[in-house]
C-alpha positions in Angstrom: -84.5 136.8 58.3 -81.9 138.5 60.6 -83.1 141.8 59.5 -86.7 140.9 60.3 -85.5 139.5 63.8 -83.7 142.7 64.5 -86.6 144.8 63.6 -89.1 142.8 65.6 -86.7 142.9 68.6 -86.5 146.6 68.2 -90.1 147.0 68.1 -90.4 144.9 71.2 -88.0 146.9 73.2 -89.8 150.2 72.0 -93.1 148.8 73.0 -91.7 147.9 76.4 -90.3 151.3 76.9 -93.6 153.0 76.1 -95.5 150.7 78.3 -92.9 151.2 81.2 -93.2 155.1 80.6 -97.1 155.0 80.7 -97.1 152.8 83.8 -94.2 155.0 85.5 -96.2 158.1 84.7 -99.5 156.6 86.0 -97.7 155.6 89.2 -96.1 159.0 89.8 -99.6 160.7 89.2 -101.1 158.3 91.9 -98.5 159.2 94.4 -98.9 162.8 93.7 -102.6 162.6 94.2 -102.1 160.6 97.4 -99.6 163.3 98.8 -101.8 166.0 97.8 -104.9 164.4 99.5 -102.7 164.2 102.7 -101.5 167.7 102.4 -104.8 169.2 102.1 -106.4 167.0 104.8 -108.0 168.9 107.6 -108.2 165.9 109.8 -106.0 165.8 112.9 -107.0 162.8 115.0 -106.0 162.1 118.4 -104.8 158.4 118.6 -104.7 156.7 121.8 -103.0 153.4 122.7 -103.6 151.6 126.0 -101.1 149.6 128.2 -100.7 146.0 129.1 -103.8 143.8 129.6 -106.0 146.8 128.5 -108.5 146.7 125.6 -109.9 149.1 123.2 -112.4 150.2 126.0 -109.6 151.5 128.2 -110.0 155.1 127.7 -113.9 155.2 127.7 -114.1 157.6 130.8 -111.3 159.6 129.4 -113.1 160.3 126.0 -116.5 160.9 127.7 -114.7 163.5 130.0 -113.0 165.3 127.1 -116.1 165.4 124.9 -118.0 166.8 127.9 -115.5 169.8 128.0 -116.1 171.2 124.7 -117.0 170.2 121.3 -118.0 166.5 121.1 -115.8 164.4 118.7 -116.4 161.1 117.0 -114.7 158.0 118.4 -113.2 155.0 116.5 -111.8 151.9 118.1 -109.6 149.3 116.5 -108.2 146.0 117.9 -105.2 144.5 115.8 -105.4 140.6 116.2 -102.7 138.2 116.3 -103.0 137.4 112.7 -102.8 141.0 111.7 -106.5 141.3 111.1 -108.2 144.4 112.4 -111.7 144.8 113.9 -113.5 148.2 114.2 -115.9 149.6 116.6 -117.4 153.1 116.1 -117.3 155.6 113.3 -115.5 158.6 112.3 -117.7 161.8 111.3 -116.2 162.9 107.9 -116.6 166.6 109.1 -114.8 166.0 112.5 -111.5 167.6 112.2 -110.4 166.3 115.7 -111.8 162.7 116.1 -110.4 160.2 118.6 -109.2 156.9 117.5 -108.2 154.2 120.1 -105.7 151.3 118.8 -105.6 148.3 121.0 -104.1 144.7 120.6 -105.3 141.2 121.2 -102.1 140.3 122.3 -101.7 143.0 124.9 -99.2 141.4 127.2 -96.2 142.9 129.0 -92.7 142.0 127.9 -90.2 143.7 125.6 -90.8 141.0 122.9 -94.6 141.5 123.1 -94.0 145.4 123.1 -92.0 145.2 119.9 -94.6 143.2 118.0 -97.4 145.5 119.1 -95.4 148.5 117.7 -95.3 146.6 114.4 -99.1 146.1 114.7 -99.3 149.8 115.5 -97.6 150.7 112.2 -100.1 148.3 110.3 -103.1 150.1 112.0 -101.6 153.5 111.1 -101.2 152.6 107.4 -104.6 151.3 107.4 -106.1 154.3 108.8 -104.2 156.7 106.5 -105.4 154.6 103.7 -109.1 155.2 104.7 -109.2 158.4 106.1 -106.4 160.3 104.3 -104.9 162.1 107.2 -101.1 163.0 107.5 -101.1 165.0 111.0 -102.1 163.5 114.2 -101.5 163.6 117.9 -100.7 160.6 120.1 -101.4 159.5 123.6 -100.0 156.3 125.4 -100.8 154.8 128.7 -98.0 152.8 130.4 -96.7 150.5 127.7 -98.7 152.3 125.0 -96.1 155.2 125.3 -93.5 152.5 124.6 -95.5 151.4 121.6 -95.5 155.0 120.2 -91.7 155.5 121.0 -90.9 152.3 119.1 -93.1 153.5 116.2 -91.3 156.7 115.9 -87.8 155.2 116.1 -88.6 152.2 113.8 -91.5 152.8 111.5 -92.2 156.5 111.3 -91.4 158.5 108.2 -92.0 162.2 108.0 -93.0 161.5 104.3 -96.0 159.7 105.3 -97.1 161.1 108.7 -96.6 164.2 111.0 -97.1 163.5 114.7 -97.5 166.9 116.3 -97.8 166.0 120.0 -97.0 162.8 122.0 -98.4 162.6 125.5 -97.3 159.6 127.5 -98.7 158.7 130.7 -96.9 156.6 133.2 -94.8 155.0 130.7 -92.0 152.7 132.1 -89.1 153.6 130.0 -86.8 151.5 132.0 -89.5 148.8 133.0 -89.5 148.3 136.8 -86.0 149.4 137.4 -85.8 152.0 140.4 -82.0 152.7 139.9 -81.4 155.0 136.8 -78.0 153.6 136.3 -79.2 150.2 135.8 -80.6 150.5 132.2 -82.5 147.6 130.9 -81.9 146.5 127.2 -85.2 148.4 126.1 -83.9 151.6 127.4 -80.6 151.1 125.8 -82.2 150.4 122.4 -84.5 153.6 122.7 -81.6 155.8 123.7 -79.5 154.5 120.8 -82.2 155.2 118.2 -83.2 158.6 119.7 -82.1 160.5 116.8 -84.8 159.1 114.8 -87.3 160.9 116.9 -89.0 163.7 114.9 -87.2 167.1 115.3 -90.5 169.2 115.3 -92.2 166.8 117.9 -93.6 168.1 121.2 -93.5 165.5 124.1 -95.3 165.5 127.5 -94.2 162.8 129.9 -96.6 162.5 132.7 -95.7 160.6 135.9 -98.0 159.7 138.9 -96.8 159.8 142.3 -98.7 158.2 145.3 -95.6 158.1 147.3 -92.0 159.4 146.8 -91.2 156.2 144.7 -93.9 156.2 142.0 -97.6 155.1 141.1 -97.7 151.7 143.0 -96.8 149.9 139.9 -94.2 151.9 137.7 -91.2 153.5 139.4 -90.9 157.3 139.0 -87.4 157.0 138.1 -88.4 154.8 135.2 -90.9 157.3 133.9 -88.2 160.0 134.3 -85.8 158.2 132.1 -87.9 159.3 129.1 -85.8 162.5 129.2 -82.8 160.4 127.9 -84.8 159.6 124.7 -86.7 162.9 123.9 -84.7 165.7 125.8 -82.7 167.5 123.1 -84.0 165.4 120.4 -87.7 166.6 120.2 -88.3 170.2 119.8 -90.1 170.4 123.1 -90.0 168.0 125.9 -91.8 168.5 129.3 -92.1 166.2 132.4 -95.1 166.6 134.4 -95.7 165.0 138.0 -99.3 164.3 139.1 -99.8 163.4 142.8 -102.7 162.7 145.0 -105.2 159.9 145.9 -106.0 159.5 142.1 -102.4 159.4 140.8 -102.0 155.5 141.0 -100.8 154.0 137.8 -104.6 152.5 136.8 -106.3 155.8 137.8 -104.1 158.2 135.9 -106.2 158.2 132.5 -109.2 159.3 134.6 -107.4 161.5 136.9 -109.1 165.3 136.5 -105.8 167.0 136.3 -104.6 164.7 133.5 -107.9 165.0 131.7 -107.5 168.7 131.8 -103.8 168.7 130.7 -104.7 166.7 127.7 -107.4 169.0 126.9 -105.3 171.9 127.0 -102.3 170.7 125.2 -103.9 168.3 122.5 -107.7 168.4 122.2 -108.7 172.1 122.2 -108.1 173.6 118.6 -106.0 176.5 119.2 -105.5 179.5 116.7 -101.7 179.1 116.6 -101.9 175.8 115.0 -100.6 175.5 111.5 -103.4 175.1 109.0 -101.2 172.9 106.7 -98.8 170.2 107.7 -95.1 170.3 106.7 -94.1 169.1 103.3 
C-alpha cells in the first residue's frame, strides 16, 4: 500500500512538473511573440495629453494645422473615465506610421492629488493602446498639466522594456505650480526632482514657455516652467528650453500658436531620414 502511494505521489509530481513546463514554455513563447511584434512595429504615434479643464477636443486646431503642413495622419481620441473605463473617438489607419492619439481624463481638475491620479490613468491608457496597436516607440506632447502627467508617468510607470519615448515636448507646464520664486519649491517639484534619475537617458525633451510679459503667460509663471530644467537637464539625453512671446503666447493660445505648431512639426511630426528604423532592445 505504501509503495502504491509513493508511486502515485511520484506520478502526480512528475505530471505537475510536465504541466508547469508546458505552461511555462507557452508563456515564454507568448512574451517573445509580443516583444517581437513591438520591436518590428513601424508605428510611432504622437500622443497628446491636455491640461486642466480640457477635453479630448483640446488639440483639434493644432492637429488640423499639422495635417495641413504635410502628410495627413489619422487621429484617435480617448477619455479615461473615473471608473477607469475608456471611451474612444476616431480611428487609426493601420498603414499610418505616425498617427495622432489624444488621451484626456473625465476628472480633468487641477491639484497635485488629481494630477497623480491622472498619471495613473495615463498609464492604463498606454497599456491599452499598446495591447491594441502593438507599438513600442512614441512621441509625447503635454500642454500645461498634461506635461506633469507625462513627467510622473516617466518617473513612476514607464519601463524601457515596454515603451520607448523618443521625444517629450511640454507646453507651458507648471513644474512648480504657481510659484514665482524658484527658491520656493512645491512638494510636487521636490518629488519630481527626487525621482529624476528615472527619466529615460535617451530621451529628448523640449520645454516650451509662453511669455506675454516678463513674468509668464498670464496663468503659469515663466519661472515655474523654467524649473523643468531641474528635472530633465543632465538626466535626459537632450534638454532644450524654448520661449515663445507675442500676442498669441498666452497660456490657452499656445497650442494653436503658429510658432509652436511649426516647432512641433519640425521636432516631432516630420519623418526625418535620421530616425532609427528599429527601437532599442
